[in-house]
C-alpha positions in Angstrom: 6.8 -35.8 12.5 5.6 -33.2 10.3 6.5 -29.6 10.7 3.6 -28.0 9.3 0.4 -29.1 11.1 -3.7 -28.4 10.6 -3.3 -26.0 12.8 -0.6 -24.1 11.1 -2.5 -24.2 8.1 -5.7 -23.0 9.8 -3.5 -19.7 10.9 -2.1 -18.9 7.3 -5.6 -19.6 5.7 -7.4 -17.1 8.6 -4.7 -14.7 7.3 -5.3 -15.4 3.8 -9.1 -14.9 4.5 -9.7 -18.6 3.3 -12.2 -21.1 4.3 -11.2 -24.7 4.0 -12.9 -28.3 4.5 -11.0 -30.5 7.1 -9.7 -32.4 4.0 -8.1 -29.4 2.3 -6.3 -28.9 5.9 -4.7 -32.1 5.9 -3.9 -32.1 2.3 -2.1 -28.3 2.4 -0.3 -29.5 5.7 1.0 -32.6 4.2 2.0 -30.5 1.0 3.6 -27.4 3.2 5.5 -30.1 5.2 6.7 -32.1 2.0 7.9 -28.6 0.4 9.7 -27.3 3.5 11.7 -30.7 3.5 12.4 -30.4 -0.3 13.8 -26.9 0.6 15.8 -28.6 3.3 17.4 -30.7 1.1 18.2 -28.0 -1.2 19.7 -26.1 1.4 22.1 -28.5 2.3 24.0 -29.1 -0.8 27.2 -27.7 -1.3 27.5 -24.9 -3.5 31.1 -23.5 -2.7 32.3 -24.1 -6.1 28.8 -22.7 -7.7 29.8 -19.5 -9.7 26.7 -16.7 -8.6 24.6 -16.2 -11.4 23.1 -12.9 -12.9 19.9 -14.3 -14.2 18.0 -17.7 -13.9 17.9 -18.2 -17.6 20.8 -19.4 -19.7 22.5 -16.3 -21.3 22.5 -15.9 -25.1 19.1 -15.7 -25.6 18.1 -12.1 -25.6 18.1 -9.6 -28.6 20.6 -6.9 -28.8 19.3 -3.7 -27.1 19.2 -1.4 -30.0 17.4 1.8 -29.6 14.5 2.5 -31.9 12.3 5.2 -33.0 9.6 6.3 -30.2 6.4 7.4 -30.8 5.7 10.9 -30.9 3.7 12.2 -27.8 0.9 13.9 -30.0 0.5 10.6 -31.5 0.6 8.5 -28.4 -2.5 11.1 -26.8 -4.4 10.5 -30.1 -6.8 8.0 -28.9 -6.5 9.2 -25.1 -10.1 9.6 -23.7 -9.0 12.6 -21.9 -5.6 14.2 -22.9 -4.4 17.3 -20.8 -1.5 19.4 -21.3 0.5 17.0 -23.1 -0.4 14.0 -20.4 -2.6 11.0 -20.3 -5.7 11.8 -17.5 -6.9 8.9 -15.8 -9.6 8.8 -12.8 -8.1 9.1 -9.5 -8.1 5.7 -7.4 -7.0 6.8 -4.2 -8.1 9.2 -1.9 -11.2 9.7 -4.3 
């Protein structure tokens, strides 16, 4: 029996402010149920002997972290439309 129903999809769609057709509801319900089944199968794997990873990508693909010369603050502000006291002045966007 499907764990994700069309009603579940409707609920998520309302939370996301989405309008879905009946066909989309059924498609998404089926796809989400398949995703949950796949995740459940992954969770059942025995990972006791798998060492933890610090990064999902294979190591060794990164360049060395070598400090370089920084851009001078005055040069960085040369192209700023409205610099102020050595800083970038930007329009207020919250609590205008």
